[in-house]
C-alpha positions in Angstrom: 0.0 0.0 0.0 1.2 3.5 -0.8 1.1 6.3 1.7 1.5 10.0 0.8 3.1 13.1 2.2 1.8 16.5 1.1 4.2 19.4 1.3 4.8 22.8 0.0 7.1 23.4 -2.9 9.5 25.2 -0.5 9.6 22.2 1.8 10.2 20.0 -1.2 13.1 22.2 -2.3 14.7 21.9 1.2 14.2 18.1 1.2 15.8 17.7 -2.2 18.8 19.9 -1.1 19.4 17.7 2.0 18.3 14.3 0.6 15.9 13.8 3.5 12.5 15.0 4.7 12.5 16.2 8.3 8.8 17.1 8.1 6.9 20.3 8.3 6.6 22.7 11.2 3.4 20.8 12.2 5.2 17.4 11.9 8.1 18.6 14.1 5.6 20.0 16.7 3.7 16.7 16.8 6.8 14.5 16.8 6.1 12.5 13.7 5.6 13.0 9.9 2.0 13.1 9.0 1.1 10.8 6.1 -2.2 9.9 4.4 -3.6 7.0 2.5 -4.9 7.6 -1.1 -8.4 7.9 0.3 -7.4 10.3 3.1 -5.3 12.6 0.9 -8.0 14.8 -0.7 -9.5 15.7 2.7 -6.0 16.4 4.1 -5.3 18.8 1.2 -8.7 20.5 1.7 -8.3 20.9 5.5 -4.6 21.7 5.8 -3.3 23.1 2.6 -6.0 25.2 1.1 -4.7 28.4 -0.4 -1.0 27.4 0.1 0.0 27.5 -3.6 1.8 24.7 -5.4 2.0 21.6 -3.4 4.0 18.4 -3.9 2.7 14.9 -3.3 5.2 12.3 -2.4 4.3 8.6 -2.6 6.0 5.9 -0.4 5.6 2.1 -0.3 4.4 1.6 3.3 6.2 -1.8 3.5 9.5 -0.1 3.0 9.1 2.4 5.9 9.6 -0.3 8.5 8.7 -0.1 12.2 8.9 3.7 12.2 5.5 3.7 10.4 2.6 3.5 12.9 -1.1 3.5 12.2 -2.8 5.7 14.8 -6.3 7.2 15.2 -6.7 10.7 14.0 -9.5 12.6 12.2 -12.8 11.0 13.1 -11.0 8.0 14.7 -9.7 6.8 11.3 -6.2 5.2 11.3 -3.6 7.4 9.7 0.0 6.6 8.9 2.5 8.4 11.0 6.2 8.1 10.5 8.5 8.5 13.5 11.8 9.6 12.1 13.4 11.2 9.1 12.3 10.1 5.6 15.2 9.3 3.3 14.3 10.7 -0.2 15.6 7.4 -1.7 12.3 5.9 -0.4 10.2 8.3 -2.6 8.5 6.2 -5.3 6.8 9.2 -7.0 6.8 12.9 -6.6 4.2 15.1 -8.4 3.1 18.7 -8.3 -0.4 19.4 -7.2 -1.6 22.7 -8.6 -4.0 24.8 -6.5 
């Protein structure tokens, strides 16, 4: 199963420069990198990224994320993928721009 990270183009530029994704300000505050499933992604974009300009959607194979990936209750009690650590960009399977 694929899981997805939505980030701003500025966050993506920083990640590409370092080869790793440390997470957004919200991720660092919460102590994990917020991810979404394919079904959860549209609502995540609507709730948290509206009006933020160009976004980037990163796809990861959840099986390759190991034990640092945990499924925890979040919005409405649904289980969301949360990654506890730093994501190596070598794990990105696909990156695409989401236009506003």
